[in-house]
C-alpha positions as CSV (number, residue, x, y, z in Angstrom):
1,M,0.0,0.0,0.0
2,S,2.9,2.3,0.9
3,N,4.7,1.6,-2.4
4,E,1.5,2.3,-4.4
5,R,1.0,5.6,-2.6
6,D,4.6,6.6,-3.2
7,A,4.2,5.8,-6.9
8,Q,1.0,7.9,-7.0
9,Q,2.7,10.8,-5.3
10,S,5.7,10.5,-7.8
11,D,3.2,10.5,-10.7
12,R,1.5,13.6,-9.3
13,T,4.9,15.3,-8.8
14,L,6.1,14.6,-12.4
15,K,2.7,15.7,-13.7
16,R,2.9,19.0,-11.8
17,L,6.5,19.7,-12.9
18,F,5.9,19.0,-16.6
19,A,2.6,21.0,-16.5
20,H,4.6,24.1,-15.6
21,V,7.1,23.8,-18.5
22,E,6.9,26.8,-20.7
23,P,6.2,25.9,-24.4
24,R,8.8,26.5,-27.0
25,P,8.1,27.2,-30.6
26,L,8.7,24.4,-33.1
27,P,11.8,24.9,-35.2
28,P,11.3,25.8,-38.9
29,A,11.3,22.9,-41.3
30,A,14.5,24.2,-43.0
31,D,16.3,24.3,-39.7
32,T,15.2,20.8,-38.8
33,E,16.5,19.5,-42.1
34,E,19.8,21.3,-41.6
35,I,20.2,19.8,-38.2
36,R,19.5,16.3,-39.6
37,R,22.1,16.8,-42.3
38,A,24.7,18.0,-39.8
39,V,24.1,15.0,-37.5
40,L,24.5,12.6,-40.5
41,A,27.7,14.4,-41.6
42,E,29.2,14.1,-38.1
43,W,28.3,10.4,-38.0
44,E,30.0,9.8,-41.4
45,A,33.1,11.6,-40.2
46,V,33.4,9.6,-37.1
47,T,32.4,6.1,-38.4
48,G,33.4,6.2,-42.0
49,P,31.3,4.7,-44.8
50,R,28.5,2.5,-43.7
51,R,25.9,0.6,-45.5
52,W,23.0,2.7,-46.7
53,R,20.6,0.7,-44.5
54,R,22.4,1.8,-41.3
55,R,22.5,5.4,-42.4
56,T,18.8,5.3,-43.0
57,A,18.3,3.7,-39.6
58,F,20.3,6.5,-38.0
59,A,18.5,9.2,-39.9
60,A,15.2,7.7,-38.5
61,A,16.7,7.6,-35.0
62,A,17.9,11.3,-35.4
63,S,14.4,12.2,-36.4
64,V,13.0,10.5,-33.3
65,V,15.5,12.4,-31.1
66,L,14.4,15.7,-32.6
67,A,10.8,14.8,-32.1
68,V,11.4,13.8,-28.5
69,G,13.3,17.1,-27.9
70,V,10.4,19.1,-29.3
71,W,7.8,17.2,-27.1
72,V,9.8,17.7,-23.9
73,G,10.3,21.4,-24.7
74,G,6.6,22.0,-25.3
75,G,4.9,22.1,-28.7
76,I,3.1,18.8,-28.4
77,G,2.7,18.6,-24.6
78,P,0.6,20.8,-22.2
79,S,1.2,24.5,-22.8
80,A,-0.3,25.8,-19.6
81,P,-0.1,24.9,-15.9
82,P,-3.1,23.1,-14.4
83,P,-5.8,25.4,-13.0
84,S,-5.4,26.3,-9.4
85,V,-8.0,24.9,-7.0
86,A,-6.9,26.6,-3.7
87,R,-4.6,29.1,-2.2
88,V,-3.0,29.0,1.3
89,E,-4.7,31.4,3.7
90,R,-3.2,30.6,7.1
91,I,-0.4,28.4,8.4
92,Q,0.6,27.3,11.9
93,G,4.0,25.6,12.0
94,V,5.4,23.9,8.8
95,V,3.3,22.3,6.1
96,D,4.9,20.6,3.1
97,D,3.6,19.7,-0.4
98,E,4.4,16.4,-2.0
99,T,7.8,17.7,-3.2
100,G,8.8,18.4,0.4
101,I,8.8,22.2,-0.1
102,P,7.2,24.1,2.8
103,L,4.0,26.0,1.9
104,A,3.7,29.8,2.3
105,I,0.7,32.1,2.8
106,G,-0.6,33.0,-0.6
107,G,0.8,29.9,-2.3
108,V,-1.3,28.5,-5.1
109,L,-2.3,24.8,-5.2
110,A,-3.4,22.7,-8.2
111,A,-5.5,19.6,-8.6
112,G,-3.4,16.6,-7.6
113,D,-1.3,18.4,-5.0
114,T,-0.7,16.6,-1.7
115,L,-0.3,18.3,1.6
116,T,1.3,16.9,4.7
117,T,1.1,18.8,8.0
118,R,3.1,16.7,10.5
119,T,2.9,19.0,13.6
120,G,1.6,22.0,11.6
121,E,-1.8,23.2,10.5
122,V,-3.0,24.9,7.3
123,A,-6.1,26.7,6.1
124,L,-6.9,26.9,2.4
125,R,-9.2,29.3,0.5
126,L,-10.9,27.2,-2.2
127,E,-11.3,28.8,-5.7
128,S,-14.8,27.5,-5.9
129,G,-15.7,29.0,-2.5
130,G,-15.3,27.9,1.1
131,S,-12.6,27.2,3.7
132,L,-10.7,23.9,4.0
133,R,-8.5,23.4,7.1
134,L,-6.1,20.6,7.8
135,G,-5.1,19.6,11.3
136,P,-1.8,18.2,12.7
137,R,-0.5,14.8,11.5
138,S,-2.7,14.9,8.4
139,E,-2.3,14.1,4.8
140,L,-4.6,15.4,2.0
141,V,-4.8,15.2,-1.7
142,L,-6.7,18.1,-3.6
143,T,-8.3,16.0,-6.3
144,S,-10.4,18.8,-7.8
145,A,-11.9,22.2,-7.1
146,D,-14.8,20.5,-5.4
147,S,-13.3,17.4,-3.8
148,A,-10.4,16.1,-1.7
149,E,-9.0,12.8,-0.5
150,L,-8.2,12.6,3.2
151,I,-5.4,10.0,3.6
152,S,-5.1,10.4,7.3
153,G,-5.7,12.9,10.1
154,V,-8.4,15.5,10.4
155,L,-9.9,18.2,8.2
156,Y,-12.6,20.8,8.6
157,F,-14.7,22.3,5.8
158,D,-16.9,25.4,5.9
159,S,-18.9,26.0,2.8
160,E,-19.6,29.6,4.1
161,R,-23.0,29.2,2.3
162,G,-21.6,31.0,-0.8
163,R,-19.8,28.4,-2.9
164,A,-19.9,28.8,-6.6
165,G,-18.9,25.2,-7.1
166,A,-20.8,21.9,-6.6
167,E,-21.2,20.3,-3.2
168,F,-17.8,19.5,-1.7
169,T,-16.9,15.9,-1.2
170,V,-14.2,14.3,1.0
171,A,-13.1,10.8,0.0
172,T,-11.4,8.5,2.5
173,A,-10.5,4.8,2.6
174,L,-13.6,4.1,4.6
175,G,-16.2,6.2,2.9
176,T,-17.2,9.5,1.3
177,V,-18.6,12.6,3.0
178,R,-20.7,15.0,1.0
179,D,-21.6,18.5,2.3
180,V,-25.0,20.1,2.0
181,G,-24.3,23.8,2.9
182,T,-22.2,22.7,5.8
183,Q,-19.6,23.1,8.5
184,F,-18.2,19.7,9.3
185,V,-15.1,17.9,10.6
186,V,-13.8,14.6,9.4
187,R,-11.3,12.5,11.4
188,L,-9.7,9.4,10.0
189,D,-7.6,7.4,12.4
190,G,-3.9,6.5,11.6
191,E,-4.7,2.9,10.8
192,Q,-7.7,3.8,8.6
193,T,-10.0,1.6,10.7
194,G,-12.5,4.3,11.7
195,I,-14.0,7.5,10.4
196,D,-15.7,10.1,12.6
197,V,-17.8,13.0,10.9
198,G,-19.2,15.8,13.1
199,V,-21.6,18.5,11.9
200,R,-21.5,22.0,13.3
201,D,-24.0,23.5,10.8
202,G,-26.1,22.3,7.9
203,R,-26.1,18.6,6.8
204,I,-23.8,15.9,5.5
205,V,-24.2,12.6,3.8
206,L,-21.8,9.8,4.7
207,T,-21.6,6.8,2.4
208,T,-19.6,3.7,3.2
209,D,-19.3,0.3,1.5
210,G,-22.1,-1.1,3.6
211,A,-24.3,1.8,4.5
212,A,-25.3,5.5,4.0
213,D,-26.7,8.0,6.5
214,T,-27.1,11.8,7.1
215,A,-26.2,14.0,10.0
216,E,-27.3,17.5,10.9
217,S,-26.1,20.2,13.3
218,G,-25.1,18.8,16.7
219,E,-24.7,15.2,15.4
220,R,-21.8,13.0,14.5
221,L,-21.6,9.8,12.5
222,V,-19.0,7.1,13.4
223,A,-18.2,4.1,11.2
224,Q,-15.6,1.3,11.6
225,R,-14.0,-0.8,8.9
226,D,-15.2,-4.1,10.5
227,T,-18.7,-2.9,11.3
228,P,-21.2,-2.2,8.4
229,A,-23.5,-0.1,10.6
230,I,-23.0,3.7,11.0
231,R,-23.4,4.9,14.6
232,R,-25.0,8.3,15.4
233,E,-24.1,10.4,18.5
234,P,-24.8,13.9,19.8
235,M,-21.9,16.4,19.4
236,P,-21.5,19.9,20.7
237,T,-21.1,22.6,18.1
238,F,-18.4,24.4,20.0
239,G,-15.2,23.7,21.9
240,G,-13.5,20.3,22.1
241,D,-13.2,18.8,18.6
242,W,-13.6,22.3,17.0
243,E,-11.1,24.4,18.9
244,W,-8.2,23.7,16.5
245,T,-10.2,25.1,13.6
246,E,-10.5,28.5,15.3
247,V,-6.8,29.2,15.1
248,L,-7.1,28.8,11.4
249,A,-10.2,31.1,11.0
250,P,-10.0,33.3,7.9
251,P,-9.0,36.9,8.6
252,F,-11.8,39.4,9.4
253,D,-10.9,43.1,9.0
254,I,-12.9,44.9,11.7
255,D,-12.0,48.4,10.5
256,G,-15.2,50.2,9.5
257,R,-17.4,47.1,10.3
258,T,-20.2,47.2,12.8
259,V,-20.2,45.2,16.0
260,S,-23.0,43.1,14.6
261,D,-20.9,42.2,11.6
262,F,-18.1,41.1,13.8
263,L,-20.3,39.1,16.1
264,A,-21.8,37.3,13.1
265,W,-18.3,36.3,12.0
266,F,-17.4,35.2,15.5
267,A,-20.5,33.0,15.8
268,Q,-19.7,31.3,12.5
269,Q,-16.1,30.6,13.4
270,T,-16.8,29.3,17.0
271,G,-20.2,27.6,16.7
272,R,-21.4,29.7,19.6
273,A,-24.8,31.5,19.6
274,V,-24.6,35.2,20.1
275,V,-27.5,36.7,22.1
276,F,-28.1,40.2,23.4
277,G,-29.1,41.1,26.9
278,S,-31.5,43.7,25.7
279,A,-33.1,45.1,22.5
280,A,-31.2,48.3,23.1
281,A,-27.9,46.4,23.1
282,E,-28.8,44.7,19.8
283,Q,-29.7,48.0,18.1
284,L,-26.5,49.7,19.3
285,A,-24.4,46.8,18.0
286,G,-25.8,47.4,14.5
287,E,-24.9,51.1,14.7
288,T,-21.5,51.0,16.4
289,K,-18.5,50.7,14.0
290,L,-15.1,49.3,15.0
291,S,-11.8,50.6,14.0
292,G,-8.2,49.4,13.8
293,S,-6.8,46.0,12.9
294,I,-6.6,42.9,15.0
295,D,-5.3,39.5,13.8
296,A,-6.1,36.9,16.5
297,E,-8.2,33.8,17.0
298,P,-11.9,34.5,17.5
299,L,-12.2,34.4,21.3
300,Q,-9.1,36.6,21.8
301,K,-10.3,38.9,19.0
302,L,-13.7,39.2,20.7
303,S,-12.1,40.4,23.9
304,L,-9.8,42.9,22.2
305,A,-12.4,44.2,19.8
306,L,-15.0,44.9,22.5
307,A,-12.5,46.4,24.9
308,T,-12.8,49.8,23.2
309,T,-16.6,49.8,22.9
310,D,-19.6,50.2,25.2
311,F,-20.2,46.4,25.1
312,T,-19.3,43.5,27.5
313,Y,-19.6,39.8,26.9
314,A,-20.0,36.7,29.0
315,L,-19.5,33.0,27.9
316,E,-22.4,30.8,29.0
317,G,-21.9,27.4,27.6
318,E,-22.6,27.6,23.9
319,R,-23.9,31.1,24.2
320,V,-22.1,34.5,24.2
321,V,-24.2,37.1,25.9
322,I,-23.7,40.7,24.8
323,N,-24.6,43.6,27.1
324,T,-23.8,47.3,27.3
325,R,-21.6,48.6,30.0
């Protein structure tokens, strides 16, 4: 299995390298004939007279060499790099692609690229819309603009309810997860013997070799390789299994945005419900604009952003209660 995966990664690496080769113009026919004659003349000078049959064979071989040279340089092969499917939005630690080169923020990824996080974490902005985040000790293949293959580890997907592409699917060795306007997390154990899919918002469909089931907000589905049935369990929509995703939350520029706008972003990234202590507080939040720039994970950003306003907040389980001072 390991050898097969290594071979697949090598194929993807070669494909990616050749796809980025810039095309070269084909040489004029006269130049090609001149090169062929020069090669034949050099052959005659080195080897002396040879039978016509062997010269003809060499001429044919020289033509093949020229043809191969043109193909490698471009001309016949792909003339443009594969379309990008994602770009790197956030990184914690070091994350490599299949060539072993560390990724950087803003880096572009194409279909077929493989990501390995080891102790790092990475958040991707998909070209077709949505946020895809990969946790530590994970390996992922971006198979297309609307799909990925989780080889091991954990990923989080947020459709952000604004995708231009099709429903996003995640393939694993144990089954396929399809989103339906969703925030969900998929965890595949290291031995690929169990899959765990939790839903924060929306709905997912999990299909395995032996069964299929759906889960909605606040639910998780668990399937084992040696058990055909899919088990359903309740799951909180905040904290615990979700906390690692918050560190990779997409940037939100608060400058010029209202407190209400910021709180809506906060709720989406943390799975917590924002409630107001009074109607007056809710109205004021829609009128109050924030200023400055803060780049921090959501909970820390909440504290820093409200510190210069007339609002206070309190965490009450899954709720964040907003009041005026």
